N, CA, C and O atoms as a CHARMM CRD file, in Angstrom:
* protein
*
  308
    1    1 MET  N    -13.66700   4.45100  12.83100 PROA 1      0.00000
    2    1 MET  CA   -13.81400   3.47600  11.42900 PROA 1      0.00000
    3    1 MET  C    -13.34000   1.91900  11.98600 PROA 1      0.00000
    4    1 MET  O    -12.33900   1.60200  12.62900 PROA 1      0.00000
    5    2 ALA  N    -14.34800   1.17300  11.52700 PROA 2      0.00000
    6    2 ALA  CA   -13.95300  -0.34600  11.77600 PROA 2      0.00000
    7    2 ALA  C    -12.64900  -0.93700  10.71000 PROA 2      0.00000
    8    2 ALA  O    -12.65200  -0.45200   9.57900 PROA 2      0.00000
    9    3 GLU  N    -11.80100  -1.72700  10.96800 PROA 3      0.00000
   10    3 GLU  CA   -10.79500  -2.15600  10.39700 PROA 3      0.00000
   11    3 GLU  C    -11.19400  -2.76100   9.19600 PROA 3      0.00000
   12    3 GLU  O    -11.96600  -3.68500   9.45000 PROA 3      0.00000
   13    4 LYS  N    -10.95600  -2.60400   7.78900 PROA 4      0.00000
   14    4 LYS  CA   -11.38500  -3.38300   6.79100 PROA 4      0.00000
   15    4 LYS  C    -10.38600  -4.62600   6.90100 PROA 4      0.00000
   16    4 LYS  O     -9.17800  -4.48300   7.08800 PROA 4      0.00000
   17    5 ILE  N    -11.03400  -5.88100   6.76100 PROA 5      0.00000
   18    5 ILE  CA   -10.35600  -6.89400   6.61100 PROA 5      0.00000
   19    5 ILE  C    -10.51300  -7.57600   5.35500 PROA 5      0.00000
   20    5 ILE  O    -11.65800  -7.56100   4.90400 PROA 5      0.00000
   21    6 VAL  N     -9.49500  -8.26500   4.57800 PROA 6      0.00000
   22    6 VAL  CA    -9.61700  -9.07800   3.36200 PROA 6      0.00000
   23    6 VAL  C     -9.15300 -10.32300   3.48000 PROA 6      0.00000
   24    6 VAL  O     -7.95400 -10.60100   3.49300 PROA 6      0.00000
   25    7 ASP  N    -10.04400 -11.10400   3.57000 PROA 7      0.00000
   26    7 ASP  CA    -9.66700 -12.49500   3.91900 PROA 7      0.00000
   27    7 ASP  C     -9.24200 -13.34100   2.73600 PROA 7      0.00000
   28    7 ASP  O    -10.10500 -13.59800   1.89600 PROA 7      0.00000
   29    8 CYS  N     -7.94600 -13.82800   2.56400 PROA 8      0.00000
   30    8 CYS  CA    -7.46800 -14.34700   1.07500 PROA 8      0.00000
   31    8 CYS  C     -6.84700 -15.57500   1.47300 PROA 8      0.00000
   32    8 CYS  O     -5.98500 -16.08800   0.75900 PROA 8      0.00000
   33    9 VAL  N     -7.26800 -16.16300   2.71000 PROA 9      0.00000
   34    9 VAL  CA    -6.91900 -17.55000   3.11400 PROA 9      0.00000
   35    9 VAL  C     -7.39300 -18.39200   2.20900 PROA 9      0.00000
   36    9 VAL  O     -8.58200 -18.43700   1.89600 PROA 9      0.00000
   37   10 GLY  N     -6.33000 -19.25200   1.63600 PROA 10     0.00000
   38   10 GLY  CA    -7.09600 -20.42300   0.74100 PROA 10     0.00000
   39   10 GLY  C     -6.60500 -19.82900  -0.85500 PROA 10     0.00000
   40   10 GLY  O     -6.47800 -20.70300  -1.71300 PROA 10     0.00000
   41   11 LEU  N     -6.40100 -18.75600  -1.16200 PROA 11     0.00000
   42   11 LEU  CA    -6.15700 -18.12100  -2.13000 PROA 11     0.00000
   43   11 LEU  C     -4.88600 -17.70900  -2.64600 PROA 11     0.00000
   44   11 LEU  O     -4.11700 -17.11300  -1.89300 PROA 11     0.00000
   45   12 TYR  N     -4.52600 -17.97800  -3.98100 PROA 12     0.00000
   46   12 TYR  CA    -3.32300 -17.79800  -4.47800 PROA 12     0.00000
   47   12 TYR  C     -2.84800 -16.86600  -5.37800 PROA 12     0.00000
   48   12 TYR  O     -3.80300 -16.41000  -6.00700 PROA 12     0.00000
   49   13 CYS  N     -1.80600 -16.38400  -5.71800 PROA 13     0.00000
   50   13 CYS  CA    -1.32400 -15.18000  -6.38200 PROA 13     0.00000
   51   13 CYS  C     -2.14000 -15.49600  -7.83400 PROA 13     0.00000
   52   13 CYS  O     -2.27600 -16.61200  -8.33600 PROA 13     0.00000
   53   14 PRO  N     -2.57400 -14.39700  -8.29500 PROA 14     0.00000
   54   14 PRO  CA    -2.73200 -13.01300  -8.02300 PROA 14     0.00000
   55   14 PRO  C     -3.79500 -12.47700  -7.36800 PROA 14     0.00000
   56   14 PRO  O     -4.05200 -11.27300  -7.35700 PROA 14     0.00000
   57   15 VAL  N     -4.64500 -13.61900  -6.62900 PROA 15     0.00000
   58   15 VAL  CA    -5.91900 -13.34800  -6.22300 PROA 15     0.00000
   59   15 VAL  C     -5.57600 -12.39500  -4.76400 PROA 15     0.00000
   60   15 VAL  O     -6.29300 -11.39800  -4.68200 PROA 15     0.00000
   61   16 PRO  N     -4.86600 -12.52800  -3.95100 PROA 16     0.00000
   62   16 PRO  CA    -4.74300 -11.55700  -2.76300 PROA 16     0.00000
   63   16 PRO  C     -4.46400 -10.21000  -3.22100 PROA 16     0.00000
   64   16 PRO  O     -5.15300  -9.24600  -2.88600 PROA 16     0.00000
   65   17 ILE  N     -3.39100 -10.13400  -4.03500 PROA 17     0.00000
   66   17 ILE  CA    -3.07900  -8.61300  -4.59800 PROA 17     0.00000
   67   17 ILE  C     -4.47500  -7.97200  -5.43600 PROA 17     0.00000
   68   17 ILE  O     -4.73400  -6.78700  -5.22200 PROA 17     0.00000
   69   18 ALA  N     -5.11500  -8.53300  -6.11600 PROA 18     0.00000
   70   18 ALA  CA    -6.24500  -8.16500  -6.78300 PROA 18     0.00000
   71   18 ALA  C     -7.42700  -7.77600  -5.77200 PROA 18     0.00000
   72   18 ALA  O     -8.20900  -6.87300  -6.07200 PROA 18     0.00000
   73   19 GLN  N     -7.52800  -8.41500  -4.68000 PROA 19     0.00000
   74   19 GLN  CA    -8.62000  -8.14000  -3.45000 PROA 19     0.00000
   75   19 GLN  C     -8.07000  -7.20900  -2.89200 PROA 19     0.00000
   76   19 GLN  O     -8.82500  -6.24400  -2.77600 PROA 19     0.00000
   77   20 ALA  N     -6.89500  -7.03300  -2.41300 PROA 20     0.00000
   78   20 ALA  CA    -6.34700  -5.86900  -2.00000 PROA 20     0.00000
   79   20 ALA  C     -6.46400  -4.54100  -2.69700 PROA 20     0.00000
   80   20 ALA  O     -6.67300  -3.49700  -2.08000 PROA 20     0.00000
   81   21 ALA  N     -6.33100  -4.60900  -3.92600 PROA 21     0.00000
   82   21 ALA  CA    -6.37400  -3.48500  -4.74400 PROA 21     0.00000
   83   21 ALA  C     -7.67200  -2.79400  -4.87200 PROA 21     0.00000
   84   21 ALA  O     -7.81000  -1.57700  -4.99100 PROA 21     0.00000
   85   22 GLN  N     -8.76200  -3.82000  -4.83000 PROA 22     0.00000
   86   22 GLN  CA   -10.02400  -3.40100  -4.68800 PROA 22     0.00000
   87   22 GLN  C    -10.50200  -2.89900  -3.53000 PROA 22     0.00000
   88   22 GLN  O    -11.33200  -1.99000  -3.51500 PROA 22     0.00000
   89   23 ALA  N    -10.08700  -3.37200  -2.61600 PROA 23     0.00000
   90   23 ALA  CA   -10.42400  -3.05500  -1.09600 PROA 23     0.00000
   91   23 ALA  C     -9.80500  -1.71300  -0.76600 PROA 23     0.00000
   92   23 ALA  O    -10.46300  -0.85000  -0.18700 PROA 23     0.00000
   93   24 ILE  N     -8.68700  -1.54900  -1.08800 PROA 24     0.00000
   94   24 ILE  CA    -7.79800  -0.15700  -0.75100 PROA 24     0.00000
   95   24 ILE  C     -8.80300   1.00200  -1.44400 PROA 24     0.00000
   96   24 ILE  O     -9.03100   2.07200  -0.88000 PROA 24     0.00000
   97   25 GLN  N     -9.29800   0.67900  -2.58200 PROA 25     0.00000
   98   25 GLN  CA   -10.13400   1.85600  -3.02900 PROA 25     0.00000
   99   25 GLN  C    -11.44200   2.16500  -2.30200 PROA 25     0.00000
  100   25 GLN  O    -12.09800   3.15100  -2.63800 PROA 25     0.00000
  101   26 GLU  N    -11.83400   1.37600  -1.34200 PROA 26     0.00000
  102   26 GLU  CA   -13.03600   1.21500  -0.61300 PROA 26     0.00000
  103   26 GLU  C    -12.76900   2.19300   0.73300 PROA 26     0.00000
  104   26 GLU  O    -13.64400   2.54000   1.52600 PROA 26     0.00000
  105   27 VAL  N    -11.58200   2.49200   0.78300 PROA 27     0.00000
  106   27 VAL  CA   -11.34800   3.30700   2.19100 PROA 27     0.00000
  107   27 VAL  C    -10.63300   4.57400   1.73500 PROA 27     0.00000
  108   27 VAL  O    -10.12500   4.63900   0.61600 PROA 27     0.00000
  109   28 GLU  N    -10.59400   5.59900   2.62400 PROA 28     0.00000
  110   28 GLU  CA   -10.32400   6.81200   2.57000 PROA 28     0.00000
  111   28 GLU  C     -8.81300   6.83700   2.62900 PROA 28     0.00000
  112   28 GLU  O     -8.26200   5.92500   3.24400 PROA 28     0.00000
  113   29 GLU  N     -8.02000   7.85500   2.01100 PROA 29     0.00000
  114   29 GLU  CA    -6.59200   8.18600   2.05000 PROA 29     0.00000
  115   29 GLU  C     -6.58600   8.19200   3.75000 PROA 29     0.00000
  116   29 GLU  O     -7.42000   8.60500   4.55500 PROA 29     0.00000
  117   30 GLY  N     -5.41500   7.62100   3.90400 PROA 30     0.00000
  118   30 GLY  CA    -4.80900   7.49700   5.43600 PROA 30     0.00000
  119   30 GLY  C     -5.21300   6.37800   6.19500 PROA 30     0.00000
  120   30 GLY  O     -4.49300   6.05300   7.13800 PROA 30     0.00000
  121   31 GLU  N     -6.41000   5.62000   5.91300 PROA 31     0.00000
  122   31 GLU  CA    -7.12200   4.50700   6.36100 PROA 31     0.00000
  123   31 GLU  C     -6.23000   3.29200   6.01500 PROA 31     0.00000
  124   31 GLU  O     -5.34300   3.35300   5.16500 PROA 31     0.00000
  125   32 ARG  N     -6.53700   2.13500   6.76100 PROA 32     0.00000
  126   32 ARG  CA    -5.78400   0.92200   6.41000 PROA 32     0.00000
  127   32 ARG  C     -6.48000  -0.00900   6.10400 PROA 32     0.00000
  128   32 ARG  O     -7.63800   0.05500   6.51700 PROA 32     0.00000
  129   33 ILE  N     -6.09400  -1.21700   5.28700 PROA 33     0.00000
  130   33 ILE  CA    -6.88800  -2.49400   5.24200 PROA 33     0.00000
  131   33 ILE  C     -5.86900  -3.54200   6.01300 PROA 33     0.00000
  132   33 ILE  O     -4.69800  -3.25500   6.26500 PROA 33     0.00000
  133   34 THR  N     -6.48300  -4.78400   6.34500 PROA 34     0.00000
  134   34 THR  CA    -5.61500  -5.74000   6.90100 PROA 34     0.00000
  135   34 THR  C     -5.87100  -6.98500   5.64800 PROA 34     0.00000
  136   34 THR  O     -6.98800  -7.33800   5.26800 PROA 34     0.00000
  137   35 VAL  N     -4.80900  -7.42700   5.22900 PROA 35     0.00000
  138   35 VAL  CA    -5.01500  -8.68900   4.34700 PROA 35     0.00000
  139   35 VAL  C     -4.44700  -9.83300   5.26200 PROA 35     0.00000
  140   35 VAL  O     -3.37900  -9.79800   5.87300 PROA 35     0.00000
  141   36 LEU  N     -5.36900 -10.86000   5.23900 PROA 36     0.00000
  142   36 LEU  CA    -4.93700 -12.20800   5.76000 PROA 36     0.00000
  143   36 LEU  C     -4.84700 -13.24300   4.68800 PROA 36     0.00000
  144   36 LEU  O     -5.77700 -13.44500   3.90700 PROA 36     0.00000
  145   37 ALA  N     -3.75800 -13.87500   4.66000 PROA 37     0.00000
  146   37 ALA  CA    -3.32900 -14.76200   3.53200 PROA 37     0.00000
  147   37 ALA  C     -2.46400 -16.07200   4.04300 PROA 37     0.00000
  148   37 ALA  O     -1.83400 -16.06100   5.10000 PROA 37     0.00000
  149   38 ASP  N     -2.50900 -17.00000   3.30900 PROA 38     0.00000
  150   38 ASP  CA    -1.61900 -17.92200   3.67900 PROA 38     0.00000
  151   38 ASP  C     -0.76300 -18.55400   2.60800 PROA 38     0.00000
  152   38 ASP  O     -0.19700 -19.63600   2.75900 PROA 38     0.00000
  153   39 ASP  N     -0.67900 -17.53900   1.11300 PROA 39     0.00000
  154   39 ASP  CA     0.35000 -17.87300   0.20300 PROA 39     0.00000
  155   39 ASP  C      1.50300 -17.27000   0.54900 PROA 39     0.00000
  156   39 ASP  O      1.49200 -16.07300   0.83600 PROA 39     0.00000
  157   40 PRO  N      2.66300 -18.00900   0.57200 PROA 40     0.00000
  158   40 PRO  CA     4.00700 -17.57700   0.91300 PROA 40     0.00000
  159   40 PRO  C      4.36800 -16.58800  -0.15500 PROA 40     0.00000
  160   40 PRO  O      5.33500 -15.89100   0.15400 PROA 40     0.00000
  161   41 GLY  N      3.90300 -16.37100  -1.20000 PROA 41     0.00000
  162   41 GLY  CA     4.15600 -15.44500  -2.28700 PROA 41     0.00000
  163   41 GLY  C      3.81500 -14.05400  -1.92500 PROA 41     0.00000
  164   41 GLY  O      4.28900 -13.14800  -2.61000 PROA 41     0.00000
  165   42 VAL  N      2.98500 -13.76300  -0.84300 PROA 42     0.00000
  166   42 VAL  CA     2.70400 -12.49700  -0.31100 PROA 42     0.00000
  167   42 VAL  C      4.15100 -11.78500   0.14500 PROA 42     0.00000
  168   42 VAL  O      4.49200 -10.64600  -0.17300 PROA 42     0.00000
  169   43 GLU  N      4.79900 -12.57300   0.83200 PROA 43     0.00000
  170   43 GLU  CA     6.14200 -11.82700   1.21700 PROA 43     0.00000
  171   43 GLU  C      6.77700 -11.20400   0.23100 PROA 43     0.00000
  172   43 GLU  O      7.48900 -10.26700   0.59200 PROA 43     0.00000
  173   44 ASN  N      6.73500 -11.43800  -0.90000 PROA 44     0.00000
  174   44 ASN  CA     7.25800 -10.49300  -2.08900 PROA 44     0.00000
  175   44 ASN  C      6.57400  -9.69800  -2.82100 PROA 44     0.00000
  176   44 ASN  O      7.03300  -8.72300  -3.41600 PROA 44     0.00000
  177   45 ASP  N      4.99900 -10.20600  -2.82100 PROA 45     0.00000
  178   45 ASP  CA     4.22300  -9.61200  -3.81900 PROA 45     0.00000
  179   45 ASP  C      3.65900  -8.50600  -3.12700 PROA 45     0.00000
  180   45 ASP  O      3.41100  -7.58900  -3.91000 PROA 45     0.00000
  181   46 PHE  N      3.26700  -8.17100  -1.54800 PROA 46     0.00000
  182   46 PHE  CA     2.88400  -6.96400  -1.24000 PROA 46     0.00000
  183   46 PHE  C      3.78300  -6.03100  -1.02700 PROA 46     0.00000
  184   46 PHE  O      3.36500  -4.87500  -1.08600 PROA 46     0.00000
  185   47 PRO  N      5.11000  -6.22500  -0.75200 PROA 47     0.00000
  186   47 PRO  CA     6.03800  -5.05500  -0.65200 PROA 47     0.00000
  187   47 PRO  C      6.24400  -4.43600  -1.92700 PROA 47     0.00000
  188   47 PRO  O      6.44500  -3.22200  -1.94000 PROA 47     0.00000
  189   48 SER  N      6.22100  -5.20500  -3.21000 PROA 48     0.00000
  190   48 SER  CA     6.35200  -4.68400  -4.50100 PROA 48     0.00000
  191   48 SER  C      5.24200  -3.87300  -5.00500 PROA 48     0.00000
  192   48 SER  O      5.28800  -2.79200  -5.59200 PROA 48     0.00000
  193   49 TRP  N      4.09600  -4.68900  -4.62500 PROA 49     0.00000
  194   49 TRP  CA     2.81000  -3.89900  -5.02600 PROA 49     0.00000
  195   49 TRP  C      2.60600  -2.47100  -4.45300 PROA 49     0.00000
  196   49 TRP  O      2.21000  -1.52600  -5.13500 PROA 49     0.00000
  197   50 CYS  N      2.91500  -2.40800  -3.13600 PROA 50     0.00000
  198   50 CYS  CA     3.20300  -1.10700  -2.39900 PROA 50     0.00000
  199   50 CYS  C      3.91000  -0.17700  -3.03100 PROA 50     0.00000
  200   50 CYS  O      3.42500   0.93400  -3.24900 PROA 50     0.00000
  201   51 LYS  N      5.06100  -0.48900  -3.38100 PROA 51     0.00000
  202   51 LYS  CA     6.17300   0.28000  -3.95400 PROA 51     0.00000
  203   51 LYS  C      5.38100   0.79500  -5.34700 PROA 51     0.00000
  204   51 LYS  O      5.51700   1.98000  -5.65100 PROA 51     0.00000
  205   52 VAL  N      4.73300   0.11100  -6.01400 PROA 52     0.00000
  206   52 VAL  CA     4.30500   0.48400  -7.43200 PROA 52     0.00000
  207   52 VAL  C      3.44500   1.32700  -7.46600 PROA 52     0.00000
  208   52 VAL  O      3.40700   2.25100  -8.27900 PROA 52     0.00000
  209   53 THR  N      2.51400   1.07500  -6.43600 PROA 53     0.00000
  210   53 THR  CA     0.99500   1.81500  -6.33900 PROA 53     0.00000
  211   53 THR  C      1.15400   3.12500  -5.20700 PROA 53     0.00000
  212   53 THR  O      0.31300   4.02300  -5.15700 PROA 53     0.00000
  213   54 GLY  N      2.33900   3.08100  -4.33400 PROA 54     0.00000
  214   54 GLY  CA     2.34700   4.28700  -3.83500 PROA 54     0.00000
  215   54 GLY  C      1.50600   4.12000  -2.31000 PROA 54     0.00000
  216   54 GLY  O      1.28000   5.08800  -1.58300 PROA 54     0.00000
  217   55 HSD  N      1.14200   2.86100  -2.02200 PROA 55     0.00000
  218   55 HSD  CA     0.49200   2.82200  -0.90500 PROA 55     0.00000
  219   55 HSD  C      1.48300   2.63700   0.20400 PROA 55     0.00000
  220   55 HSD  O      2.62900   2.51400  -0.22900 PROA 55     0.00000
  221   56 LYS  N      1.36700   2.57500   1.62500 PROA 56     0.00000
  222   56 LYS  CA     2.44900   2.15400   2.43500 PROA 56     0.00000
  223   56 LYS  C      1.95900   0.79100   3.24800 PROA 56     0.00000
  224   56 LYS  O      0.92500   0.50300   3.85000 PROA 56     0.00000
  225   57 LEU  N      3.22400   0.08100   2.96900 PROA 57     0.00000
  226   57 LEU  CA     3.27000  -1.09100   3.78100 PROA 57     0.00000
  227   57 LEU  C      3.57500  -0.92300   5.06300 PROA 57     0.00000
  228   57 LEU  O      4.73500  -0.70700   5.41600 PROA 57     0.00000
  229   58 VAL  N      2.44000  -1.01300   6.01000 PROA 58     0.00000
  230   58 VAL  CA     2.64200  -0.77400   7.52000 PROA 58     0.00000
  231   58 VAL  C      3.37700  -1.97200   8.24400 PROA 58     0.00000
  232   58 VAL  O      4.38200  -1.92900   8.95200 PROA 58     0.00000
  233   59 SER  N      2.54900  -3.12600   7.84800 PROA 59     0.00000
  234   59 SER  CA     3.42000  -4.26900   8.53500 PROA 59     0.00000
  235   59 SER  C      3.14600  -5.48700   7.51500 PROA 59     0.00000
  236   59 SER  O      2.34900  -5.42100   6.57900 PROA 59     0.00000
  237   60 LEU  N      3.81900  -6.45000   7.79700 PROA 60     0.00000
  238   60 LEU  CA     3.55100  -7.85400   7.27600 PROA 60     0.00000
  239   60 LEU  C      4.43700  -9.01000   8.14200 PROA 60     0.00000
  240   60 LEU  O      5.66100  -9.10900   8.22700 PROA 60     0.00000
  241   61 GLU  N      3.38600  -9.84300   8.75100 PROA 61     0.00000
  242   61 GLU  CA     3.96700 -10.55300   9.79000 PROA 61     0.00000
  243   61 GLU  C      3.24100 -12.10300   9.37300 PROA 61     0.00000
  244   61 GLU  O      2.16500 -12.35000   8.82800 PROA 61     0.00000
  245   62 GLU  N      4.30600 -12.98600   9.87300 PROA 62     0.00000
  246   62 GLU  CA     4.09400 -14.26500   9.52300 PROA 62     0.00000
  247   62 GLU  C      3.37000 -14.75400  10.99700 PROA 62     0.00000
  248   62 GLU  O      3.91500 -14.56000  12.08300 PROA 62     0.00000
  249   63 THR  N      2.03600 -15.42700  10.83400 PROA 63     0.00000
  250   63 THR  CA     1.39000 -15.80600  12.05000 PROA 63     0.00000
  251   63 THR  C      1.25800 -17.42500  12.00700 PROA 63     0.00000
  252   63 THR  O      1.69200 -18.11600  11.08600 PROA 63     0.00000
  253   64 GLU  N      0.59400 -17.90700  13.14700 PROA 64     0.00000
  254   64 GLU  CA     0.26800 -19.26300  12.89900 PROA 64     0.00000
  255   64 GLU  C     -0.78200 -19.52700  11.71200 PROA 64     0.00000
  256   64 GLU  O     -0.65800 -20.64900  11.22000 PROA 64     0.00000
  257   65 GLU  N     -1.47200 -18.97900  11.32700 PROA 65     0.00000
  258   65 GLU  CA    -2.55100 -19.00300  10.31800 PROA 65     0.00000
  259   65 GLU  C     -2.12600 -18.53000   8.81800 PROA 65     0.00000
  260   65 GLU  O     -2.82600 -18.71000   7.82200 PROA 65     0.00000
  261   66 GLY  N     -0.86700 -17.90000   8.83500 PROA 66     0.00000
  262   66 GLY  CA    -0.37400 -17.33800   7.63700 PROA 66     0.00000
  263   66 GLY  C      0.29200 -16.30500   7.66800 PROA 66     0.00000
  264   66 GLY  O      1.31800 -16.22500   8.34400 PROA 66     0.00000
  265   67 TYR  N     -0.19400 -15.27800   6.90500 PROA 67     0.00000
  266   67 TYR  CA     0.25500 -13.74600   7.12400 PROA 67     0.00000
  267   67 TYR  C     -0.62600 -12.73100   7.34800 PROA 67     0.00000
  268   67 TYR  O     -1.79900 -12.85100   6.99200 PROA 67     0.00000
  269   68 ARG  N     -0.23800 -11.77800   7.87100 PROA 68     0.00000
  270   68 ARG  CA    -1.34500 -10.55700   8.25600 PROA 68     0.00000
  271   68 ARG  C     -0.37700  -9.14900   7.73100 PROA 68     0.00000
  272   68 ARG  O      0.64200  -8.69600   8.25200 PROA 68     0.00000
  273   69 ILE  N     -0.97500  -8.77300   6.75600 PROA 69     0.00000
  274   69 ILE  CA    -0.34100  -7.71600   6.02900 PROA 69     0.00000
  275   69 ILE  C     -1.37000  -6.34200   6.16100 PROA 69     0.00000
  276   69 ILE  O     -2.55000  -6.37300   5.81300 PROA 69     0.00000
  277   70 VAL  N     -0.84600  -5.41200   6.60000 PROA 70     0.00000
  278   70 VAL  CA    -1.38700  -4.09100   6.67000 PROA 70     0.00000
  279   70 VAL  C     -0.90200  -3.04600   6.00200 PROA 70     0.00000
  280   70 VAL  O      0.22100  -2.57400   6.17900 PROA 70     0.00000
  281   71 ILE  N     -1.82200  -2.60200   5.11900 PROA 71     0.00000
  282   71 ILE  CA    -1.58300  -1.53500   4.26900 PROA 71     0.00000
  283   71 ILE  C     -2.25400  -0.24300   4.26000 PROA 71     0.00000
  284   71 ILE  O     -3.48500  -0.25400   4.27700 PROA 71     0.00000
  285   72 GLU  N     -1.56800   0.99000   4.23300 PROA 72     0.00000
  286   72 GLU  CA    -2.30500   2.16800   4.51100 PROA 72     0.00000
  287   72 GLU  C     -2.35100   2.88000   3.12100 PROA 72     0.00000
  288   72 GLU  O     -1.37300   2.97600   2.37900 PROA 72     0.00000
  289   73 ARG  N     -3.59200   3.36500   2.85300 PROA 73     0.00000
  290   73 ARG  CA    -3.80000   3.87500   1.54500 PROA 73     0.00000
  291   73 ARG  C     -3.43400   5.38500   1.53800 PROA 73     0.00000
  292   73 ARG  O     -3.78200   6.24800   2.34300 PROA 73     0.00000
  293   74 ARG  N     -2.60600   5.50100   0.37800 PROA 74     0.00000
  294   74 ARG  CA    -1.73200   6.90000   0.06000 PROA 74     0.00000
  295   74 ARG  C     -2.46900   7.46600  -0.98100 PROA 74     0.00000
  296   74 ARG  O     -3.18100   6.78900  -1.72300 PROA 74     0.00000
  297   75 LYS  N     -2.30900   8.89200  -1.09100 PROA 75     0.00000
  298   75 LYS  CA    -2.81700   9.65600  -2.11500 PROA 75     0.00000
  299   75 LYS  C     -2.47700   9.17100  -3.22900 PROA 75     0.00000
  300   75 LYS  O     -1.32300   8.74500  -3.26400 PROA 75     0.00000
  301   76 GLY  N     -3.22000   9.06300  -4.37600 PROA 76     0.00000
  302   76 GLY  CA    -2.84400   9.05000  -5.87600 PROA 76     0.00000
  303   76 GLY  C     -2.73600   7.37400  -6.01800 PROA 76     0.00000
  304   76 GLY  O     -2.71400   6.91800  -7.16100 PROA 76     0.00000
  305   77 GLY  N     -2.66300   6.39300  -4.79800 PROA 77     0.00000
  306   77 GLY  CA    -2.66900   5.04700  -5.15300 PROA 77     0.00000
  307   77 GLY  C     -3.80000   4.51100  -5.41200 PROA 77     0.00000
  308   77 GLY  O     -3.86200   3.32400  -5.73100 PROA 77     0.00000
């Protein structure tokens, strides 16, 4: 399966979380989405969102363009 990319560059809270929430519903359990964002708030927002929803935060890394967040869909999330 092709990687699902959610491009949120230039968008600010709560839009990246809202778009990730929609995108995670479009993949099967165990599959991943990658969120690209440049809002520094994602460093706090995504770990919290994953904890609340039960999805797995695979990685959150800062890049030259902003942030790259990889989330794996978990059952019930």
